[in-house]
Wavefront OBJ file of the C-alpha trace (Angstrom):
o trace
v 83.822 41.675 136.316
v 81.234 44.184 137.435
v 83.479 45.557 140.131
v 86.229 46.206 137.557
v 83.741 48.102 135.339
v 82.509 50.133 138.334
v 86.105 50.890 139.306
v 87.037 51.946 135.737
v 83.888 54.085 135.417
v 84.646 55.744 138.757
v 88.235 56.457 137.681
v 86.998 57.946 134.396
v 84.519 60.177 136.253
v 87.229 61.301 138.696
v 89.615 61.985 135.794
v 87.001 64.001 133.921
v 86.147 65.957 137.075
v 89.836 66.763 137.613
v 90.182 67.850 133.952
v 87.078 70.070 134.169
v 88.366 71.625 137.411
v 91.717 72.508 135.798
v 90.071 73.860 132.633
v 87.800 76.048 134.733
v 90.767 77.665 136.499
v 92.691 78.061 133.202
v 89.661 79.779 131.686
v 89.375 82.150 134.636
v 93.090 82.950 134.391
v 92.835 83.706 130.673
v 89.759 85.874 131.314
v 91.773 87.876 133.887
v 94.620 88.290 131.388
v 92.144 89.502 128.747
v 90.703 92.085 131.142
v 94.224 93.264 132.001
v 95.155 93.544 128.320
v 91.942 95.432 127.522
v 92.699 97.939 130.292
v 96.240 98.330 128.992
v 94.934 98.875 125.452
v 92.479 101.516 126.702
v 95.255 103.327 128.588
v 97.523 103.202 125.543
v 94.763 104.564 123.285
v 94.185 107.396 125.756
v 97.889 108.216 125.800
v 97.959 108.090 121.983
v 95.015 110.511 121.793
v 96.864 112.903 124.104
v 100.043 112.618 122.012
v 98.077 113.267 118.806
v 96.526 116.372 120.374
v 99.949 117.609 121.497
v 101.380 116.954 118.024
v 98.542 118.910 116.393
v 99.095 121.763 118.872
v 102.846 121.873 118.221
v 102.404 121.742 114.424
v 100.192 124.814 114.164
v 101.245 126.786 111.059
v 101.473 130.103 112.916
v 103.712 128.567 115.598
v 105.989 126.923 113.015
v 106.157 130.187 111.036
v 107.236 132.069 114.191
v 109.855 129.432 114.993
v 111.217 129.569 111.450
v 111.490 133.368 111.681
v 113.179 133.217 115.093
v 115.706 130.629 113.933
v 116.253 131.947 110.404
v 119.957 132.634 111.022
v 120.737 129.057 112.063
v 118.226 127.151 109.895
v 117.828 129.315 106.824
v 114.198 128.283 106.355
v 112.088 130.396 104.035
v 108.304 130.746 104.111
v 106.584 128.439 101.660
v 104.568 129.993 98.852
v 103.050 128.999 95.513
v 106.311 129.655 93.652
v 107.902 126.638 95.329
v 105.616 124.231 93.464
v 105.650 123.192 89.793
v 103.474 121.038 87.573
v 104.393 117.373 87.203
v 105.256 117.818 83.530
v 107.840 120.484 84.488
v 109.878 118.086 86.643
v 113.172 117.004 85.051
v 112.959 113.239 85.397
v 116.142 111.189 84.833
v 116.328 109.223 81.610
v 115.395 105.543 82.018
v 118.377 103.234 82.111
v 118.132 100.104 80.011
v 119.648 97.001 81.551
v 120.468 95.602 78.125
v 122.441 98.703 77.118
v 124.973 97.919 79.860
v 125.877 94.463 78.484
v 129.145 94.791 76.589
v 130.174 91.274 75.522
v 127.045 89.170 75.087
v 127.414 85.400 75.173
v 125.114 83.158 73.176
v 123.617 80.457 75.338
v 121.963 77.318 74.044
v 119.787 75.244 76.316
v 119.610 71.487 76.832
v 116.202 71.363 75.147
v 117.627 72.993 72.028
v 120.210 70.204 71.758
v 117.595 67.496 72.384
v 115.251 68.898 69.740
v 118.030 69.128 67.205
v 117.989 72.891 66.839
v 121.056 73.963 64.962
v 122.407 77.188 63.627
l 1 2 3 4 5 6 7 8 9 10 11 12 13 14 15 16 17 18 19 20 21 22 23 24 25 26 27 28 29 30 31 32 33 34 35 36 37 38 39 40 41 42 43 44 45 46 47 48 49 50 51 52 53 54 55 56 57 58 59 60 61 62 63 64 65 66 67 68 69 70 71 72 73 74 75 76 77 78 79 80 81 82 83 84 85 86 87 88 89 90 91 92 93 94 95 96 97 98 99 100 101 102 103 104 105 106 107 108 109 110 111 112 113 114 115 116 117 118 119 120 121
């Protein structure tokens, strides 16, 4: 009986050692993937910072004004000034449309509960 217990205990120890060995290598693999992803994120953030700087450079008001003047014949863009803006209360908003105004032939509907409670007209 003792030999069976020693054998089972040995098998359990070997199984646990094998499991720990595999988990160790899985952990190292995941750690490598995390480092790779962090480097990729850093590179992407750097590229995004460069793109934001380029976008800010290309959207300079003086540059856009010059482009609008150069391409006035084809685009017809006018310089923006204060006369292009109005107050909110000067905007002609469309009249609200009522859903109920669009119903032409209404149908009276009575529910099951009305019949059960004895509601009558």
